[in-house]
All heavy atoms as a GROMACS GRO file, in nm:
protein
  557
    1MET      N    1   4.139   3.326   2.204
    1MET     CA    2   4.261   3.393   2.169
    1MET      C    3   4.269   3.523   2.250
    1MET      O    4   4.273   3.630   2.194
    1MET     CB    5   4.260   3.421   2.019
    1MET     CG    6   4.391   3.466   1.966
    1MET     SD    7   4.392   3.504   1.789
    1MET     CE    8   4.327   3.362   1.712
    2PRO      N    9   4.266   3.514   2.382
    2PRO     CA   10   4.276   3.636   2.461
    2PRO      C   11   4.415   3.698   2.450
    2PRO      O   12   4.515   3.632   2.474
    2PRO     CB   13   4.245   3.590   2.603
    2PRO     CG   14   4.266   3.444   2.603
    2PRO     CD   15   4.251   3.397   2.463
    3CYS      N   16   4.420   3.822   2.413
    3CYS     CA   17   4.547   3.891   2.395
    3CYS      C   18   4.617   3.909   2.529
    3CYS      O   19   4.554   3.942   2.628
    3CYS     CB   20   4.524   4.026   2.329
    3CYS     SG   21   4.677   4.104   2.279
    4GLY      N   22   4.746   3.885   2.530
    4GLY     CA   23   4.825   3.902   2.650
    4GLY      C   24   4.844   3.775   2.730
    4GLY      O   25   4.917   3.774   2.828
    5TYR      N   26   4.776   3.667   2.692
    5TYR     CA   27   4.792   3.539   2.762
    5TYR      C   28   4.878   3.446   2.678
    5TYR      O   29   4.864   3.439   2.557
    5TYR     CB   30   4.657   3.470   2.781
    5TYR     CG   31   4.565   3.531   2.882
    5TYR    CD1   32   4.599   3.644   2.955
    5TYR    CD2   33   4.441   3.474   2.905
    5TYR    CE1   34   4.512   3.698   3.047
    5TYR    CE2   35   4.354   3.527   2.998
    5TYR     CZ   36   4.390   3.639   3.068
    5TYR     OH   37   4.304   3.692   3.159
    6TYR      N   38   4.966   3.374   2.745
    6TYR     CA   39   5.035   3.265   2.678
    6TYR      C   40   4.934   3.153   2.656
    6TYR      O   41   4.826   3.151   2.716
    6TYR     CB   42   5.150   3.214   2.765
    6TYR     CG   43   5.261   3.314   2.783
    6TYR    CD1   44   5.280   3.379   2.904
    6TYR    CD2   45   5.347   3.344   2.677
    6TYR    CE1   46   5.382   3.470   2.920
    6TYR    CE2   47   5.448   3.436   2.692
    6TYR     CZ   48   5.465   3.499   2.814
    6TYR     OH   49   5.566   3.591   2.828
    7ALA      N   50   4.967   3.058   2.570
    7ALA     CA   51   4.874   2.950   2.538
    7ALA      C   52   4.831   2.874   2.663
    7ALA      O   53   4.714   2.839   2.679
    7ALA     CB   54   4.937   2.855   2.436
    8GLU      N   55   4.924   2.851   2.755
    8GLU     CA   56   4.892   2.776   2.876
    8GLU      C   57   4.791   2.851   2.963
    8GLU      O   58   4.699   2.793   3.018
    8GLU     CB   59   5.019   2.745   2.956
    8GLU     CG   60   5.114   2.652   2.887
    8GLU     CD   61   5.199   2.720   2.780
    8GLU    OE1   62   5.207   2.846   2.776
    8GLU    OE2   63   5.258   2.648   2.697
    9ARG      N   64   4.807   2.982   2.975
    9ARG     CA   65   4.714   3.063   3.054
    9ARG      C   66   4.577   3.067   2.987
    9ARG      O   67   4.473   3.058   3.053
    9ARG     CB   68   4.769   3.204   3.073
    9ARG     CG   69   4.673   3.302   3.137
    9ARG     CD   70   4.654   3.277   3.286
    9ARG     NE   71   4.544   3.352   3.341
    9ARG     CZ   72   4.549   3.477   3.385
    9ARG    NH1   73   4.664   3.542   3.382
    9ARG    NH2   74   4.443   3.536   3.433
   10ALA      N   75   4.575   3.081   2.855
   10ALA     CA   76   4.448   3.081   2.782
   10ALA      C   77   4.376   2.946   2.800
   10ALA      O   78   4.255   2.942   2.819
   10ALA     CB   79   4.471   3.110   2.635
   11ALA      N   80   4.454   2.837   2.797
   11ALA     CA   81   4.395   2.704   2.819
   11ALA      C   82   4.336   2.693   2.959
   11ALA      O   83   4.228   2.636   2.978
   11ALA     CB   84   4.500   2.596   2.795
   12HIS      N   85   4.405   2.749   3.056
   12HIS     CA   86   4.356   2.748   3.194
   12HIS      C   87   4.222   2.822   3.203
   12HIS      O   88   4.129   2.777   3.269
   12HIS     CB   89   4.460   2.811   3.287
   12HIS     CG   90   4.415   2.823   3.428
   12HIS    ND1   91   4.404   2.715   3.512
   12HIS    CD2   92   4.375   2.932   3.499
   12HIS    CE1   93   4.360   2.755   3.629
   12HIS    NE2   94   4.343   2.887   3.624
   13GLU      N   95   4.212   2.936   3.137
   13GLU     CA   96   4.088   3.013   3.136
   13GLU      C   97   3.975   2.933   3.073
   13GLU      O   98   3.861   2.936   3.120
   13GLU     CB   99   4.108   3.145   3.060
   13GLU     CG  100   4.201   3.242   3.128
   13GLU     CD  101   4.142   3.301   3.254
   13GLU    OE1  102   4.021   3.331   3.257
   13GLU    OE2  103   4.219   3.319   3.351
   14VAL      N  104   4.005   2.862   2.965
   14VAL     CA  105   3.903   2.779   2.900
   14VAL      C  106   3.853   2.672   2.996
   14VAL      O  107   3.732   2.648   3.006
   14VAL     CB  108   3.959   2.713   2.772
   14VAL    CG1  109   3.866   2.604   2.722
   14VAL    CG2  110   3.980   2.816   2.664
   15MET      N  111   3.944   2.609   3.068
   15MET     CA  112   3.904   2.502   3.160
   15MET      C  113   3.812   2.556   3.269
   15MET      O  114   3.723   2.484   3.315
   15MET     CB  115   4.027   2.436   3.220
   15MET     CG  116   4.114   2.366   3.116
   15MET     SD  117   4.023   2.252   3.009
   15MET     CE  118   3.998   2.118   3.122
   16GLN      N  119   3.829   2.680   3.309
   16GLN     CA  120   3.742   2.738   3.411
   16GLN      C  121   3.600   2.762   3.358
   16GLN      O  122   3.506   2.771   3.435
   16GLN     CB  123   3.800   2.870   3.460
   16GLN     CG  124   3.924   2.853   3.544
   16GLN     CD  125   3.976   2.984   3.597
   16GLN    OE1  126   3.964   3.088   3.532
   16GLN    NE2  127   4.034   2.980   3.715
   17HIS      N  128   3.586   2.770   3.226
   17HIS     CA  129   3.455   2.797   3.165
   17HIS      C  130   3.413   2.685   3.071
   17HIS      O  131   3.338   2.707   2.977
   17HIS     CB  132   3.460   2.931   3.091
   17HIS     CG  133   3.498   3.045   3.179
   17HIS    ND1  134   3.412   3.101   3.268
   17HIS    CD2  135   3.617   3.110   3.195
   17HIS    CE1  136   3.474   3.198   3.335
   17HIS    NE2  137   3.598   3.205   3.292
   18ARG      N  138   3.462   2.566   3.098
   18ARG     CA  139   3.438   2.450   3.010
   18ARG      C  140   3.290   2.424   2.986
   18ARG      O  141   3.248   2.402   2.873
   18ARG     CB  142   3.504   2.326   3.068
   18ARG     CG  143   3.479   2.202   2.985
   18ARG     CD  144   3.527   2.079   3.054
   18ARG     NE  145   3.671   2.072   3.037
   18ARG     CZ  146   3.742   1.964   3.067
   18ARG    NH1  147   3.684   1.859   3.116
   18ARG    NH2  148   3.870   1.963   3.049
   19GLU      N  149   3.209   2.427   3.091
   19GLU     CA  150   3.066   2.397   3.074
   19GLU      C  151   2.997   2.498   2.983
   19GLU      O  152   2.920   2.460   2.896
   19GLU     CB  153   2.998   2.390   3.210
   19GLU     CG  154   3.032   2.264   3.287
   19GLU     CD  155   2.948   2.249   3.412
   19GLU    OE1  156   2.829   2.288   3.409
   19GLU    OE2  157   3.003   2.198   3.510
   20GLU      N  158   3.024   2.625   3.006
   20GLU     CA  159   2.960   2.728   2.924
   20GLU      C  160   3.002   2.715   2.777
   20GLU      O  161   2.920   2.728   2.687
   20GLU     CB  162   2.997   2.869   2.974
   20GLU     CG  163   2.941   2.902   3.110
   20GLU     CD  164   3.038   2.870   3.223
   20GLU    OE1  165   3.132   2.789   3.205
   20GLU    OE2  166   3.022   2.928   3.330
   21ILE      N  167   3.129   2.688   2.754
   21ILE     CA  168   3.179   2.673   2.618
   21ILE      C  169   3.119   2.550   2.552
   21ILE      O  170   3.080   2.552   2.436
   21ILE     CB  171   3.333   2.669   2.617
   21ILE    CG1  172   3.388   2.806   2.657
   21ILE    CG2  173   3.387   2.627   2.481
   21ILE    CD1  174   3.535   2.809   2.685
   22SER      N  175   3.107   2.442   2.628
   22SER     CA  176   3.047   2.320   2.576
   22SER      C  177   2.902   2.344   2.535
   22SER      O  178   2.855   2.292   2.434
   22SER     CB  179   3.055   2.210   2.681
   22SER     OG  180   2.992   2.094   2.636
   23GLN      N  181   2.830   2.424   2.612
   23GLN     CA  182   2.691   2.453   2.580
   23GLN      C  183   2.677   2.533   2.451
   23GLN      O  184   2.571   2.532   2.388
   23GLN     CB  185   2.625   2.529   2.696
   23GLN     CG  186   2.607   2.443   2.818
   23GLN     CD  187   2.557   2.522   2.938
   23GLN    OE1  188   2.540   2.644   2.932
   23GLN    NE2  189   2.534   2.452   3.049
   24LEU      N  190   2.783   2.599   2.411
   24LEU     CA  191   2.781   2.673   2.285
   24LEU      C  192   2.800   2.581   2.165
   24LEU      O  193   2.786   2.625   2.051
   24LEU     CB  194   2.890   2.781   2.284
   24LEU     CG  195   2.874   2.893   2.385
   24LEU    CD1  196   2.996   2.982   2.386
   24LEU    CD2  197   2.748   2.974   2.355
   25GLY      N  198   2.834   2.455   2.191
   25GLY     CA  199   2.849   2.359   2.084
   25GLY      C  200   2.992   2.339   2.036
   25GLY      O  201   3.015   2.276   1.934
   26ALA      N  202   3.088   2.392   2.110
   26ALA     CA  203   3.228   2.375   2.070
   26ALA      C  204   3.270   2.230   2.088
   26ALA      O  205   3.259   2.175   2.196
   26ALA     CB  206   3.317   2.466   2.154
   27GLY      N  207   3.316   2.169   1.980
   27GLY     CA  208   3.365   2.031   1.988
   27GLY      C  209   3.505   2.023   2.043
   27GLY      O  210   3.542   1.929   2.112
   28GLN      N  211   3.583   2.127   2.017
   28GLN     CA  212   3.721   2.131   2.065
   28GLN      C  213   3.762   2.278   2.076
   28GLN      O  214   3.725   2.360   1.992
   28GLN     CB  215   3.814   2.058   1.969
   28GLN     CG  216   3.958   2.052   2.015
   28GLN     CD  217   4.044   1.972   1.919
   28GLN    OE1  218   4.035   1.990   1.798
   28GLN    NE2  219   4.124   1.884   1.973
   29VAL      N  220   3.837   2.309   2.179
   29VAL     CA  221   3.888   2.444   2.198
   29VAL      C  222   4.040   2.435   2.203
   29VAL      O  223   4.095   2.355   2.277
   29VAL     CB  224   3.834   2.509   2.328
   29VAL    CG1  225   3.895   2.647   2.348
   29VAL    CG2  226   3.682   2.515   2.324
   30VAL      N  227   4.105   2.516   2.123
   30VAL     CA  228   4.250   2.519   2.118
   30VAL      C  229   4.296   2.658   2.159
   30VAL      O  230   4.252   2.758   2.103
   30VAL     CB  231   4.303   2.485   1.977
   30VAL    CG1  232   4.454   2.490   1.974
   30VAL    CG2  233   4.252   2.348   1.933
   31ALA      N  234   4.383   2.663   2.258
   31ALA     CA  235   4.437   2.791   2.306
   31ALA      C  236   4.568   2.820   2.235
   31ALA      O  237   4.648   2.729   2.212
   31ALA     CB  238   4.458   2.785   2.457
   32VAL      N  239   4.588   2.945   2.200
   32VAL     CA  240   4.712   2.988   2.134
   32VAL      C  241   4.767   3.112   2.203
   32VAL      O  242   4.696   3.178   2.279
   32VAL     CB  243   4.688   3.018   1.984
   32VAL    CG1  244   4.644   2.895   1.910
   32VAL    CG2  245   4.587   3.130   1.966
   33ASP      N  246   4.890   3.143   2.179
   33ASP     CA  247   4.955   3.263   2.232
   33ASP      C  248   4.925   3.378   2.137
   33ASP      O  249   4.996   3.401   2.040
   33ASP     CB  250   5.105   3.238   2.245
   33ASP     CG  251   5.177   3.353   2.312
   33ASP    OD1  252   5.121   3.464   2.318
   33ASP    OD2  253   5.290   3.332   2.358
   34ALA      N  254   4.818   3.449   2.164
   34ALA     CA  255   4.773   3.555   2.073
   34ALA      C  256   4.874   3.667   2.061
   34ALA      O  257   4.895   3.720   1.952
   34ALA     CB  258   4.638   3.609   2.120
   35ALA      N  259   4.936   3.705   2.171
   35ALA     CA  260   5.032   3.815   2.168
   35ALA      C  261   5.152   3.781   2.080
   35ALA      O  262   5.207   3.867   2.012
   35ALA     CB  263   5.077   3.851   2.309
   36ALA      N  264   5.193   3.657   2.080
   36ALA     CA  265   5.312   3.617   2.004
   36ALA      C  266   5.283   3.602   1.855
   36ALA      O  267   5.369   3.631   1.773
   36ALA     CB  268   5.368   3.487   2.059
   37TYR      N  269   5.163   3.554   1.819
   37TYR     CA  270   5.140   3.515   1.680
   37TYR      C  271   5.034   3.594   1.606
   37TYR      O  272   5.019   3.578   1.485
   37TYR     CB  273   5.105   3.366   1.674
   37TYR     CG  274   5.215   3.282   1.728
   37TYR    CD1  275   5.200   3.211   1.846
   37TYR    CD2  276   5.337   3.273   1.661
   37TYR    CE1  277   5.303   3.134   1.895
   37TYR    CE2  278   5.440   3.197   1.711
   37TYR     CZ  279   5.422   3.128   1.828
   37TYR     OH  280   5.525   3.053   1.878
   38PHE      N  281   4.956   3.677   1.673
   38PHE     CA  282   4.846   3.743   1.603
   38PHE      C  283   4.836   3.894   1.626
   38PHE      O  284   4.776   3.964   1.546
   38PHE     CB  285   4.713   3.678   1.641
   38PHE     CG  286   4.711   3.532   1.612
   38PHE    CD1  287   4.731   3.439   1.712
   38PHE    CD2  288   4.694   3.486   1.483
   38PHE    CE1  289   4.732   3.304   1.685
   38PHE    CE2  290   4.694   3.351   1.454
   38PHE     CZ  291   4.714   3.260   1.556
   39SER      N  292   4.889   3.945   1.734
   39SER     CA  293   4.867   4.085   1.770
   39SER      C  294   4.980   4.179   1.732
   39SER      O  295   4.966   4.299   1.747
   39SER     CB  296   4.844   4.095   1.922
   39SER     OG  297   4.733   4.019   1.958
   40ARG      N  298   5.091   4.126   1.688
   40ARG     CA  299   5.206   4.210   1.657
   40ARG      C  300   5.247   4.192   1.512
   40ARG      O  301   5.255   4.080   1.463
   40ARG     CB  302   5.323   4.172   1.747
   40ARG     CG  303   5.292   4.194   1.892
   40ARG     CD  304   5.411   4.160   1.977
   40ARG     NE  305   5.373   4.178   2.117
   40ARG     CZ  306   5.432   4.119   2.216
   40ARG    NH1  307   5.532   4.038   2.194
   40ARG    NH2  308   5.394   4.140   2.339
   41PRO      N  309   5.275   4.301   1.444
   41PRO     CA  310   5.322   4.288   1.306
   41PRO      C  311   5.463   4.229   1.304
   41PRO      O  312   5.538   4.244   1.399
   41PRO     CB  313   5.321   4.431   1.254
   41PRO     CG  314   5.334   4.516   1.375
   41PRO     CD  315   5.267   4.440   1.487
   42GLY      N  316   5.493   4.160   1.199
   42GLY     CA  317   5.628   4.104   1.184
   42GLY      C  318   5.623   3.961   1.136
   42GLY      O  319   5.516   3.907   1.106
   43PRO      N  320   5.738   3.896   1.134
   43PRO     CA  321   5.747   3.760   1.080
   43PRO      C  322   5.662   3.658   1.154
   43PRO      O  323   5.615   3.562   1.095
   43PRO     CB  324   5.896   3.726   1.093
   43PRO     CG  325   5.965   3.856   1.106
   43PRO     CD  326   5.868   3.951   1.169
   44ARG      N  327   5.641   3.680   1.285
   44ARG     CA  328   5.562   3.580   1.358
   44ARG      C  329   5.415   3.581   1.319
   44ARG      O  330   5.343   3.486   1.346
   44ARG     CB  331   5.578   3.599   1.508
   44ARG     CG  332   5.714   3.550   1.554
   44ARG     CD  333   5.711   3.508   1.697
   44ARG     NE  334   5.735   3.622   1.783
   44ARG     CZ  335   5.732   3.615   1.914
   44ARG    NH1  336   5.707   3.502   1.975
   44ARG    NH2  337   5.753   3.722   1.986
   45LEU      N  338   5.370   3.687   1.254
   45LEU     CA  339   5.233   3.688   1.204
   45LEU      C  340   5.213   3.577   1.102
   45LEU      O  341   5.109   3.511   1.100
   45LEU     CB  342   5.200   3.825   1.143
   45LEU     CG  343   5.056   3.846   1.100
   45LEU    CD1  344   4.962   3.830   1.218
   45LEU    CD2  345   5.040   3.984   1.040
   46VAL      N  346   5.315   3.551   1.021
   46VAL     CA  347   5.311   3.439   0.926
   46VAL      C  348   5.301   3.307   1.002
   46VAL      O  349   5.226   3.217   0.964
   46VAL     CB  350   5.433   3.441   0.831
   46VAL    CG1  351   5.436   3.317   0.744
   46VAL    CG2  352   5.432   3.567   0.748
   47ASP      N  353   5.376   3.295   1.111
   47ASP     CA  354   5.367   3.175   1.194
   47ASP      C  355   5.226   3.156   1.246
   47ASP      O  356   5.174   3.044   1.251
   47ASP     CB  357   5.464   3.183   1.313
   47ASP     CG  358   5.610   3.182   1.272
   47ASP    OD1  359   5.640   3.133   1.161
   47ASP    OD2  360   5.693   3.230   1.352
   48GLY      N  361   5.160   3.267   1.283
   48GLY     CA  362   5.023   3.259   1.331
   48GLY      C  363   4.926   3.213   1.224
   48GLY      O  364   4.837   3.132   1.249
   49VAL      N  365   4.944   3.262   1.103
   49VAL     CA  366   4.858   3.219   0.992
   49VAL      C  367   4.878   3.070   0.964
   49VAL      O  368   4.782   2.996   0.943
   49VAL     CB  369   4.886   3.304   0.865
   49VAL    CG1  370   4.816   3.247   0.744
   49VAL    CG2  371   4.846   3.448   0.889
   50GLU      N  372   5.002   3.026   0.967
   50GLU     CA  373   5.030   2.883   0.948
   50GLU      C  374   4.968   2.800   1.060
   50GLU      O  375   4.914   2.692   1.036
   50GLU     CB  376   5.180   2.859   0.939
   50GLU     CG  377   5.241   2.914   0.812
   50GLU     CD  378   5.393   2.904   0.810
   50GLU    OE1  379   5.455   2.880   0.915
   50GLU    OE2  380   5.450   2.924   0.701
   51LEU      N  381   4.975   2.850   1.182
   51LEU     CA  382   4.915   2.781   1.296
   51LEU      C  383   4.764   2.768   1.276
   51LEU      O  384   4.708   2.659   1.292
   51LEU     CB  385   4.947   2.856   1.425
   51LEU     CG  386   4.878   2.809   1.553
   51LEU    CD1  387   4.912   2.664   1.582
   51LEU    CD2  388   4.917   2.898   1.668
   52LEU      N  389   4.698   2.877   1.242
   52LEU     CA  390   4.554   2.871   1.216
   52LEU      C  391   4.521   2.778   1.101
   52LEU      O  392   4.422   2.703   1.106
   52LEU     CB  393   4.498   3.010   1.188
   52LEU     CG  394   4.478   3.102   1.306
   52LEU    CD1  395   4.425   3.237   1.260
   52LEU    CD2  396   4.386   3.040   1.409
   53GLY      N  397   4.603   2.782   0.997
   53GLY     CA  398   4.582   2.692   0.883
   53GLY      C  399   4.584   2.548   0.927
   53GLY      O  400   4.498   2.468   0.886
   54HIS      N  401   4.679   2.512   1.012
   54HIS     CA  402   4.686   2.373   1.059
   54HIS      C  403   4.568   2.339   1.150
   54HIS      O  404   4.512   2.230   1.140
   54HIS     CB  405   4.817   2.348   1.134
   54HIS     CG  406   4.821   2.212   1.195
   54HIS    ND1  407   4.834   2.097   1.118
   54HIS    CD2  408   4.808   2.171   1.322
   54HIS    CE1  409   4.830   1.991   1.198
   54HIS    NE2  410   4.815   2.034   1.322
   55LEU      N  411   4.530   2.432   1.238
   55LEU     CA  412   4.419   2.404   1.329
   55LEU      C  413   4.288   2.385   1.255
   55LEU      O  414   4.205   2.301   1.292
   55LEU     CB  415   4.405   2.516   1.432
   55LEU     CG  416   4.521   2.529   1.530
   55LEU    CD1  417   4.503   2.653   1.617
   55LEU    CD2  418   4.536   2.405   1.616
   56LEU      N  419   4.269   2.461   1.147
   56LEU     CA  420   4.146   2.452   1.070
   56LEU      C  421   4.148   2.342   0.965
   56LEU      O  422   4.045   2.283   0.934
   56LEU     CB  423   4.116   2.587   1.004
   56LEU     CG  424   4.092   2.702   1.100
   56LEU    CD1  425   4.082   2.833   1.024
   56LEU    CD2  426   3.967   2.678   1.184
   57HIS      N  427   4.266   2.314   0.910
   57HIS     CA  428   4.279   2.215   0.804
   57HIS      C  429   4.406   2.131   0.824
   57HIS      O  430   4.502   2.142   0.747
   57HIS     CB  431   4.284   2.283   0.667
   57HIS     CG  432   4.160   2.359   0.634
   57HIS    ND1  433   4.044   2.298   0.597
   57HIS    CD2  434   4.135   2.492   0.636
   57HIS    CE1  435   3.951   2.389   0.577
   57HIS    NE2  436   4.004   2.507   0.600
   58PRO      N  437   4.408   2.047   0.927
   58PRO     CA  438   4.529   1.970   0.956
   58PRO      C  439   4.569   1.875   0.843
   58PRO      O  440   4.686   1.839   0.832
   58PRO     CB  441   4.495   1.893   1.084
   58PRO     CG  442   4.346   1.893   1.091
   58PRO     CD  443   4.301   2.017   1.020
   59GLU      N  444   4.475   1.840   0.758
   59GLU     CA  445   4.508   1.751   0.646
   59GLU      C  446   4.580   1.824   0.534
   59GLU      O  447   4.642   1.761   0.448
   59GLU     CB  448   4.380   1.684   0.592
   59GLU     CG  449   4.286   1.774   0.516
   59GLU     CD  450   4.200   1.868   0.600
   59GLU    OE1  451   4.207   1.864   0.724
   59GLU    OE2  452   4.124   1.946   0.541
   60LEU      N  453   4.575   1.958   0.534
   60LEU     CA  454   4.636   2.036   0.428
   60LEU      C  455   4.762   2.112   0.470
   60LEU      O  456   4.848   2.141   0.388
   60LEU     CB  457   4.536   2.137   0.372
   60LEU     CG  458   4.409   2.080   0.309
   60LEU    CD1  459   4.314   2.192   0.270
   60LEU    CD2  460   4.444   1.994   0.189
   61VAL      N  461   4.769   2.148   0.598
   61VAL     CA  462   4.878   2.232   0.647
   61VAL      C  463   4.959   2.155   0.750
   61VAL      O  464   4.903   2.102   0.847
   61VAL     CB  465   4.825   2.363   0.708
   61VAL    CG1  466   4.939   2.450   0.758
   61VAL    CG2  467   4.739   2.438   0.607
   62GLU      N  468   5.090   2.152   0.731
   62GLU     CA  469   5.180   2.081   0.820
   62GLU      C  470   5.172   2.136   0.963
   62GLU      O  471   5.152   2.256   0.983
   62GLU     CB  472   5.322   2.098   0.767
   62GLU     CG  473   5.426   2.018   0.840
   62GLU     CD  474   5.563   2.034   0.775
   62GLU    OE1  475   5.570   2.035   0.651
   62GLU    OE2  476   5.660   2.047   0.850
   63ALA      N  477   5.189   2.049   1.061
   63ALA     CA  478   5.184   2.089   1.201
   63ALA      C  479   5.299   2.182   1.235
   63ALA      O  480   5.412   2.162   1.189
   63ALA     CB  481   5.188   1.966   1.291
   64PRO      N  482   5.272   2.285   1.316
   64PRO     CA  483   5.378   2.374   1.358
   64PRO      C  484   5.463   2.307   1.466
   64PRO      O  485   5.425   2.200   1.517
   64PRO     CB  486   5.302   2.494   1.416
   64PRO     CG  487   5.174   2.435   1.464
   64PRO     CD  488   5.142   2.324   1.367
   65PRO      N  489   5.573   2.367   1.503
   65PRO     CA  490   5.654   2.311   1.612
   65PRO      C  491   5.570   2.298   1.740
   65PRO      O  492   5.476   2.376   1.762
   65PRO     CB  493   5.765   2.414   1.631
   65PRO     CG  494   5.775   2.484   1.500
   65PRO     CD  495   5.635   2.486   1.445
   66PRO      N  496   5.602   2.203   1.826
   66PRO     CA  497   5.527   2.185   1.950
   66PRO      C  498   5.527   2.310   2.037
   66PRO      O  499   5.621   2.389   2.034
   66PRO     CB  500   5.602   2.072   2.020
   66PRO     CG  501   5.683   2.006   1.915
   66PRO     CD  502   5.712   2.109   1.810
   67GLY      N  503   5.420   2.327   2.112
   67GLY     CA  504   5.410   2.436   2.206
   67GLY      C  505   5.342   2.561   2.155
   67GLY      O  506   5.321   2.655   2.230
   68ARG      N  507   5.304   2.564   2.030
   68ARG     CA  508   5.239   2.684   1.975
   68ARG      C  509   5.090   2.686   2.003
   68ARG      O  510   5.026   2.789   1.991
   68ARG     CB  511   5.264   2.696   1.826
   68ARG     CG  512   5.408   2.727   1.797
   68ARG     CD  513   5.424   2.789   1.662
   68ARG     NE  514   5.564   2.821   1.642
   68ARG     CZ  515   5.615   2.847   1.525
   68ARG    NH1  516   5.541   2.845   1.418
   68ARG    NH2  517   5.743   2.875   1.514
   69ALA      N  518   5.034   2.571   2.037
   69ALA     CA  519   4.891   2.564   2.068
   69ALA      C  520   4.871   2.458   2.174
   69ALA      O  521   4.948   2.363   2.184
   69ALA     CB  522   4.811   2.529   1.943
   70VAL      N  523   4.766   2.475   2.252
   70VAL     CA  524   4.732   2.380   2.357
   70VAL      C  525   4.586   2.342   2.338
   70VAL      O  526   4.499   2.429   2.334
   70VAL     CB  527   4.751   2.443   2.497
   70VAL    CG1  528   4.706   2.348   2.606
   70VAL    CG2  529   4.895   2.485   2.518
   71VAL      N  530   4.558   2.212   2.326
   71VAL     CA  531   4.419   2.167   2.319
   71VAL      C  532   4.364   2.182   2.461
   71VAL      O  533   4.406   2.114   2.553
   71VAL     CB  534   4.406   2.022   2.269
   71VAL    CG1  535   4.261   1.978   2.275
   71VAL    CG2  536   4.459   2.011   2.129
   72ALA      N  537   4.273   2.278   2.476
   72ALA     CA  538   4.224   2.312   2.609
   72ALA      C  539   4.103   2.229   2.651
   72ALA      O  540   4.086   2.200   2.768
   72ALA     CB  541   4.190   2.460   2.615
   73ALA      N  542   4.019   2.191   2.557
   73ALA     CA  543   3.899   2.116   2.591
   73ALA      C  544   3.850   2.043   2.467
   73ALA      O  545   3.858   2.095   2.356
   73ALA     CB  546   3.790   2.208   2.643
   74SER      N  547   3.802   1.922   2.487
   74SER     CA  548   3.743   1.843   2.379
   74SER      C  549   3.609   1.792   2.423
   74SER      O  550   3.585   1.769   2.541
   74SER     CB  551   3.832   1.724   2.343
   74SER     OG  552   3.953   1.768   2.289
   75ALA      N  553   3.520   1.775   2.327
   75ALA     CA  554   3.386   1.724   2.358
   75ALA      C  555   3.392   1.577   2.387
   75ALA      O  556   3.480   1.507   2.354
   75ALA     CB  557   3.292   1.750   2.242
   0.00000   0.00000   0.00000
């Protein structure tokens, strides 16, 4: 969740460091737009919480609209 990067740019950064991240045991890495959903106060902060809720518990929280997260790497 690097601040200042759109989800696509964050995903690109993950792909450049895929091996190192894999060695840490990450089964899946999801990139999000941190500046839009987590770093600024306001209504979109709620969108960010809902996004995290879905990423952590997809069986409990409805999927957000497309484009809010990018699956950057999978094991």
